[in-house]
N, C-alpha and C positions, 0 to 999 in steps of 0.2 A: 694211227687213227684212234681218236678218243671214243670211248664207248658211250659216253653220255650224250653226245650230239652227232649221231650218224645221219647223214643227209642222203636223200634219194637223188641220184644224179639227174634224173629226168625232171624232177620237181625240187629245186634247191630249197624251197621253203618248207617242204613237208619232211617230217622226220621219218626215218626208216621204222617200219613196224617192229616192235620188240626192243628197240633201243631204249625207249622209256622204261620198259619192263626190266631191262637189264640194269639200268641206272637205279630203278626202285629196288631191285634185288640186292644190288651192292649196298645201297643205303640201309636196307633192312638188315643185311648181314652185319654191317657196322653197328647198328642200333642193338642187335641181338648180342653182339660181343660186348658192348658197353654195359648192357643190362646184366649179362652173365657176370661181368667183373663186379658190378655193384652188388649183385646177389651174393657172390663169394665174400665180398667185404662185409656185407650185412650179416652173413652167417658167422663169420669170424668174430664180429663184434658181439653177436648174440652168445656165442660160446664163451667169449671172454667175460661177458656180463654174468653168465650163469656160473662160471668158475669163481668169479669174485663174490657173488652172492653166497655160494657154498662156503667159501673161506670165511666170510663175515659171520655166517650162521655158526660155523664150527668154533670160531673164536669166541662168539657170544656164549655158546654152550660151555666152553672151557672156563670162561670168566664166571658164569653162574655156578659151575661146579666148584671152582676155587672159593668163591664167596661162601657157598654152603659149607665147604670143608673147613675154612679158616675164619668163619664169622666169630667163633668163640675165642679167638686167640687172645685178645686183651683181657677178657673176662677170666679165662683159664689162668693166664699169667698172674692176675691179681689174687686168685684163689690159692696159688702156690705158696704165698706167704702164710696163709692159714695152716696149710698142711705142714709147712716147715716148723711153725710154732708148736703144733701138736706133737710132731716128732721130737722136737727139742725138749718139750716138757716131759715126754715119756722117757727120754734118755736121762734126764736129770733127776727124775723121781726114783725113789728107792722101791723096788717091787716087794721087798720084804716088810716095808712099813705098813702095818695094818691100819693105821689111822687114815692113810690116804688111798687105801685100796679101792674104795668105791669111786673116788674121783679118777683114779688111774684107769679103772675099767670103763668109765664113761668116756675118757679121752681115747682109749683104744677103740671103742665102738664108733666114736665120731670119726676117728682117723680111718677106720675101715670103710665107713660110709663114704668119706671123701675119696678114697682110693677107688672104690667101686664105681662111683659117679664119674671120676676122671677116666677110668678105663672104658666106661660106656660111651664116652664122647671121644674115644681114640687118643687120649692123653696118656703117654707111656713114660714111666720114670726111667732115668738113666742112672744106674748105680754102678760105675765102672771100676770098683775096687778090684785090683789085681789084673786088670786089662791093660793093654798097651795104650799109651797116651794118644788121643785122637784130637788134634787141634780144631777139627770141625765140630766136635761135640763137647769138648772139655776146655776149661779155662784153668791154666796152671797158676796156682796161688804161691807155690813155693817148690823148691827142690831139696831133697834130702839124700844123703849118701846112705846106701843100704847094701850090705854084703850079700844077703840071701835073695835079693830080688834083682831081676834083670833091669839094667838101666832103661829108662823111658817107660816104665810101668807105673800105674797109679798105686800109690801107697795108702793114701787116705782120701776120703771124700768129705769135704767140709759141707757141701750142699749138693743134693742130687740135681741132676739136669732133667729136662722133660722134652719130649717130642709131641707134637700135635699132628696127627695124620702123617707121620714120618718126617715132618719138618721141625727143625729145632725151635723150641719155644724158649728154653733157657739152658745155657751150657752148665755142665756139672763143674763145680769149683773143687779142684783137686790138688794134692801134693804128689809130685812126680819124683821117682827115684833117679839117682845119678850114680855114676861109678865112684867108688871111694878113692 
């Protein structure tokens, strides 16, 4: 017997009281179930959207942080040539020569000011003399046999390397020892 159209046996045209209510109850139960499923789906979509928004914000914050950290990268790399020139000039000048002493002192003060400024902006020098060769931070320019030094160690530093906030700005150019 179907629930939705129960008939009264004495009056075949009249529906049994409560049959319409039962049919409406079944219809309501189905509608409630459909609405609950839609609600669950909407909640899931809202959670996914919130998670995506959180991820986008986090990535944007990381991008801004990196931009602040490494904004000076090109500028700092260009200044390294000036630091190299001052260091090379001091290496080649004779500290005992009294005629160039004032110029040498000026170069030393200028170099110190450059180093202090670079340090203030988290630019660190890499001077790996005597350390093991690290291909991530050093560029091998030559290899030399050396009896007193362990193979794979840095013998000479042609040019210092630099890090900016822990990231390689310029590799150190070095001579690496090899076995005799």
